C-alpha positions as CSV (number, residue, x, y, z in Angstrom):
1,X,2.7,-24.4,-20.3
2,X,1.7,-27.8,-19.6
3,X,-1.9,-27.6,-18.4
4,X,-4.1,-30.6,-16.4
5,X,-8.1,-30.1,-16.5
6,X,-9.9,-32.1,-13.0
7,X,-10.9,-34.6,-12.6
8,X,-7.6,-36.1,-13.7
9,X,-7.0,-39.5,-15.2
10,X,-4.0,-41.2,-13.4
11,X,-1.9,-41.1,-16.7
12,X,-2.1,-37.5,-16.6
13,X,-1.0,-37.3,-12.9
14,X,1.6,-39.5,-13.5
15,X,2.9,-37.3,-16.7
16,X,3.0,-34.3,-14.9
17,X,4.6,-36.1,-11.7
18,X,7.2,-37.3,-13.9
19,X,7.9,-33.6,-15.5
20,X,8.5,-32.3,-12.1
21,X,11.6,-30.6,-11.1
22,X,12.0,-30.3,-7.2
23,X,14.0,-29.1,-5.2
24,X,16.4,-30.3,-2.7
25,X,13.8,-31.2,-0.4
26,X,11.6,-33.0,-3.2
27,X,9.2,-30.0,-3.2
28,X,8.1,-27.7,-5.9
29,X,6.1,-24.0,-5.5
30,X,2.7,-23.8,-6.2
31,X,1.2,-20.2,-6.9
32,X,-2.3,-20.2,-6.0
33,X,-4.4,-18.2,-8.5
34,X,-8.6,-17.0,-8.5
35,X,-9.8,-19.2,-11.8
36,X,-12.3,-16.0,-11.8
37,X,-10.7,-12.9,-11.2
38,X,-6.8,-14.5,-11.8
39,X,-5.7,-12.6,-8.7
40,X,-2.6,-14.3,-7.4
41,X,-4.1,-15.7,-3.9
42,X,-0.8,-17.3,-2.2
43,X,2.2,-19.6,-2.6
44,X,2.8,-22.8,-1.3
45,X,5.1,-26.0,-1.5
46,X,3.9,-29.8,-2.8
47,X,5.3,-32.7,-2.5
48,X,4.5,-35.1,-4.7
49,X,2.1,-36.8,-1.9
50,X,0.3,-33.3,-2.0
51,X,-0.3,-33.4,-5.6
52,X,-1.9,-36.9,-5.6
53,X,-3.7,-35.9,-2.8
54,X,-5.0,-32.9,-5.2
55,X,-5.2,-34.3,-8.0
56,X,-7.2,-37.2,-6.7
57,X,-9.4,-35.2,-4.5
58,X,-9.7,-31.4,-6.4
59,X,-9.0,-29.9,-2.9
60,X,-5.7,-28.0,-3.0
61,X,-2.9,-30.0,-0.4
62,X,0.1,-28.4,0.3
63,X,3.6,-29.2,2.5
64,X,4.1,-27.5,5.3
65,X,8.2,-26.9,5.2
66,X,7.6,-25.4,9.4
67,X,5.4,-28.1,10.3
68,X,7.5,-31.2,7.8
69,X,3.4,-32.4,7.3
70,X,0.8,-32.1,4.8
71,X,-2.1,-29.7,5.1
72,X,-5.6,-29.5,3.1
73,X,-6.4,-25.9,3.0
74,X,-9.2,-25.0,4.7
75,X,-9.9,-28.3,7.0
76,X,-8.9,-26.1,10.5
77,X,-10.4,-22.3,8.4
78,X,-13.1,-23.6,6.6
79,X,-11.2,-21.5,3.8
80,X,-11.3,-24.6,1.5
81,X,-9.7,-24.2,-2.2
82,X,-11.2,-26.0,-4.9
83,X,-9.2,-26.9,-8.0
84,X,-10.6,-26.8,-11.0
85,X,-6.7,-26.7,-13.5
86,X,-3.3,-27.4,-12.6
87,X,-0.8,-25.7,-15.1
88,X,3.2,-26.8,-15.2
89,X,5.4,-24.2,-16.0
90,X,8.1,-24.3,-18.7
91,X,10.7,-25.3,-17.4
92,X,8.8,-27.6,-14.7
93,X,9.9,-26.2,-11.5
94,X,6.8,-24.4,-10.4
95,X,3.0,-25.3,-10.8
96,X,0.1,-22.5,-11.2
97,X,-3.2,-24.0,-9.7
98,X,-6.4,-22.2,-10.6
99,X,-9.1,-22.7,-8.0
100,X,-12.5,-21.5,-6.1
101,X,-11.2,-20.4,-3.0
102,X,-14.0,-19.9,0.0
103,X,-12.8,-17.2,2.5
104,X,-9.0,-16.1,2.8
105,X,-6.4,-17.7,1.3
106,X,-4.2,-16.4,3.4
107,X,-3.6,-16.7,7.2
108,X,-4.1,-13.2,8.1
109,X,-7.4,-13.2,7.0
110,X,-6.6,-11.7,4.0
111,X,-8.4,-13.0,0.5
112,X,-5.0,-12.7,-1.0
113,X,-1.2,-13.1,0.8
114,X,-0.5,-10.2,-1.6
115,X,-3.1,-7.5,-0.2
116,X,-1.6,-4.2,-0.1
117,X,1.9,-5.6,0.0
118,X,3.5,-3.5,-3.1
119,X,6.8,-2.6,-3.0
120,X,8.1,1.0,-4.3
121,X,9.1,1.1,-7.6
122,X,11.7,4.0,-9.0
123,X,10.5,5.7,-12.3
124,X,12.7,4.2,-14.1
125,X,11.6,0.8,-13.1
126,X,8.9,0.5,-16.3
């Protein structure tokens, strides 16, 4: 997994941008993880501008697929995500963003979008 620590140099940002494999809409999946607890908080989507803003500012910015616009986490809710490290997965088609989370990460008001949403596994699934 490739890794960039914040703050980033322009060269590091350009390296990760050129290594990204985007979907047909120009987006890449971004998994957000609490830097301290390692809990997965949420999944969002980034276009190149959202990633560049995140690298430059240190606050996580996403691209809203439903609204077709950028949104910086916490601007309206106050639930800010400060990025500490960004990793690119082995295929180059997903990012792992380690953050300090202020308040809830999920739009439902929970700390994680994955809270209490366990799916049942059969006994043979282990």
